[in-house]
C-alpha positions, 0 to 999 in steps of 0.5 A, spaced: 726 156 913 727 149 913 726 143 908 727 137 913 727 130 909 726 124 913 724 117 912 717 115 911 717 107 916 714 104 910 718 106 904 725 109 903 722 115 900 723 122 902 718 126 906 719 133 905 717 138 911 717 146 910 719 150 915 715 157 917 717 162 922 712 166 926 712 172 929 709 176 934 706 183 934 714 185 936 716 182 931 720 176 935 719 169 933 714 165 936 714 160 933 715 156 927 709 152 922 711 146 918 708 144 913 709 138 908 710 138 901 706 132 900 698 129 903 701 122 902 707 117 903 710 113 898 707 107 899 699 111 898 698 112 906 696 119 908 701 123 911 700 123 919 703 128 924 707 124 926 711 123 919 711 131 920 714 131 926 719 126 925 722 129 919 723 135 923 727 132 928 731 129 922 733 135 919 735 138 927 739 132 929 743 133 923 744 139 924 746 138 932 739 142 935 734 139 938 727 142 939 726 149 942 722 149 948 720 156 947 719 156 941 712 153 938 710 148 932 704 149 929 702 143 926 697 143 920 691 137 921 689 138 914 686 131 913 682 126 917 688 122 917 691 128 922 685 127 927 690 122 931 689 123 938 695 119 939 699 126 937 697 130 943 702 126 947 707 133 944 701 137 946 706 142 950 710 145 945 705 144 938 699 148 936 695 143 932 691 148 926 685 145 924 685 146 916 678 147 913 679 141 910 677 138 916 672 144 921 666 141 917 669 133 920 665 131 926 671 128 929 674 136 930 669 137 936 673 131 940 679 132 938 679 139 940 676 138 947 682 132 948 688 137 945 684 142 951 684 137 956 692 136 956 692 143 955 694 145 949 694 150 944 688 150 938 688 154 932 682 153 927 682 156 920 677 161 919 677 161 911 671 157 911 664 158 915 666 153 920 662 151 927 662 156 931 662 152 938 669 150 934 671 157 934 670 158 941 675 153 944 680 155 939 685 159 942 688 161 935 684 163 929 687 163 922 685 168 917 689 168 910 689 174 907 691 171 901 685 174 895 683 179 901 681 187 900 683 191 907 675 192 907 674 185 907 680 184 913 676 189 918 670 185 917 673 179 919 676 182 925 670 185 927 666 178 926 671 174 930 672 179 936 666 175 940 671 169 940 677 169 945 681 166 940 687 170 938 689 173 931 694 169 926 695 173 919 697 168 914 700 170 907 703 176 910 707 179 903 708 185 905 711 190 911 704 194 910 700 188 911 704 186 917 703 193 920 696 194 918 693 188 922 697 189 928 694 196 928 687 191 928 689 187 933 692 181 930 697 177 935 701 173 930 703 174 922 706 169 918 708 170 910 714 172 907 714 179 908 720 179 913 724 177 907 722 184 904 726 190 905 723 195 911 725 201 907 722 209 907 725 215 903 728 219 909 731 212 912 739 212 913 743 207 915 746 207 922 754 207 922 754 201 925 751 198 918 755 203 914 762 200 917 759 193 915 757 195 909 764 198 907 768 192 910 763 188 905 766 191 899 773 191 902 772 183 902 769 183 895 775 187 892 779 182 888 785 186 888 786 186 895 792 183 898 793 178 904 796 181 908 791 187 907 785 182 908 788 181 914 790 188 917 782 190 916 779 184 920 784 186 925 782 192 926 775 191 928 776 188 935 769 184 935 770 182 928 776 178 930 773 176 935 767 173 932 773 170 926 777 166 931 771 164 934 768 160 928 775 159 925 777 155 932 769 152 932 768 144 930 766 146 924 773 148 921 775 141 925 782 145 926 788 141 930 791 147 933 787 153 936 788 160 932 791 165 936 791 171 930 788 172 924 794 173 921 795 166 923 788 164 920 790 168 913 797 164 912 793 157 914 786 158 910 789 162 904 786 168 902 780 166 898 778 162 904 778 167 909 775 172 904 769 168 903 768 166 911 769 173 914 764 175 908 759 169 911 761 172 919 759 180 917 753 178 913 750 174 919 752 180 924 748 185 919 742 185 923 742 182 930 734 182 932 731 175 932 727 178 924 735 178 923 737 172 925 733 168 922 733 172 915 741 170 916 740 163 917 735 163 911 741 167 907 747 162 909 741 157 907 740 160 901 748 159 899 749 153 901 743 151 898 745 154 890 752 152 891 751 144 892 746 144 888 750 147 881 755 142 883 750 136 882 748 139 875 753 136 869 757 143 866 753 147 870 756 154 868 757 157 874 762 155 880 759 153 887 763 159 890 759 164 885 752 161 887 754 162 894 755 169 894 749 169 889 745 166 895 748 169 900 747 176 898 740 175 896 737 178 903 742 184 903 737 189 903 732 186 908 738 185 913 740 192 912 733 195 911 737 199 905 734 198 897 738 193 894 741 197 888 744 202 894 746 196 898 750 194 892 754 201 890 761 200 889 761 192 891 764 189 886 760 183 884 759 181 876 754 185 873 749 179 872 749 177 879 747 185 881 742 185 875 739 179 878 740 180 886 736 187 884 730 184 880 732 184 873 730 177 870 736 173 868 739 166 869 741 168 876 735 171 878 732 164 876 735 160 881 734 165 887 726 164 884 727 157 885 729 158 892 725 162 894 719 158 891 722 152 895 722 155 902 714 158 901 714 151 899 711 152 891 714 145 889 710 146 881 714 153 880 721 151 883 720 144 879 719 148 873 724 152 873 729 146 876 727 143 870 729 148 865 736 148 867 737 140 868 736 139 875 731 134 879 727 136 884 729 129 888 736 132 888 734 140 890 730 137 896 736 132 898 741 138 897 736 143 900 735 139 907 743 139 907 743 145 907 739 147 913 743 143 918 748 146 915 746 152 916 742 150 923 750 148 926 754 155 922 750 160 926 751 159 932 758 159 931 757 165 927 753 170 932 756 173 938 
């Protein structure tokens, strides 16, 4: 998930846009929904789809990325100002979603016709009753699961079956909800479910995951000496290759090529090599598309929390501590293993372990704040930030920078 910050043309204040992944029935990423954090710009003018795209592109540019053509971008048309046909120039890569606020507008039908003429994809929010002719034009029908019982969802599925559009379930909060809507024939799924550990009582960790978890334990051991750490990394051929590839990337900016792990340990030092090896191992725990998104989120959270901590005067915890808090926050989802078991024998601070396992404490507050930002729950995020003397503007800026940074790092870390 990305929070993007771009400058609106008429003002220097930032526009925030949250990126949330949308999965298909195979758990591959089909696209991303872009949600602006405000409905108006600082000058009072309504936020347009052009503003949203500009913000997203700004973050991609900072991370050295471009718009991915095989991934769709879902742009929500939530106001009359967004029913602007000039935005349809990007119809080849965007899905335009008519939200409940505008489906009653007489302009929607013409907008939908223009979009379809250009070969674009139309999504319609079915949360509120809307004109059947609009649903008939929809390629995708969005159904929110929020506050709905399973029988209600079954009824809605039957109701929309007569229309040709594929169903997109939004607000999918659990794997049970994902499996249930998938069984009903839904095609796409959006929500925080993929960040929840998909565990079963009879589930056993794969041998490869067990080995990586053991490696994480050894890397976190404060008694591990430089020579021992170098030997641990060098004993894993794949890890050695990926570490050397990453260290020799532009991210480190080293003048001379590093040719061995021992050379890397000597040059970077024990603390740095332990830190970055842990990061590389974490990004390789789940090599599926879902796992790549989780690795990105974990890296982004770690960077966000560590940099935000540096902006708060008198903050009691180190940046490296906050980085590890964010990095390990999705370990259970990456391993599909309960967090308590995943953290066994990993020598982390007891308060951090407790927070990662769900106990409410100061560290847990920071994780809840990060999750609130990711979901676009600005009120919750701002409340937690205020308690610890941080401001929302600082948090938004650091999150944007973390988004760009994580996007630039992942390609060098993954195989």
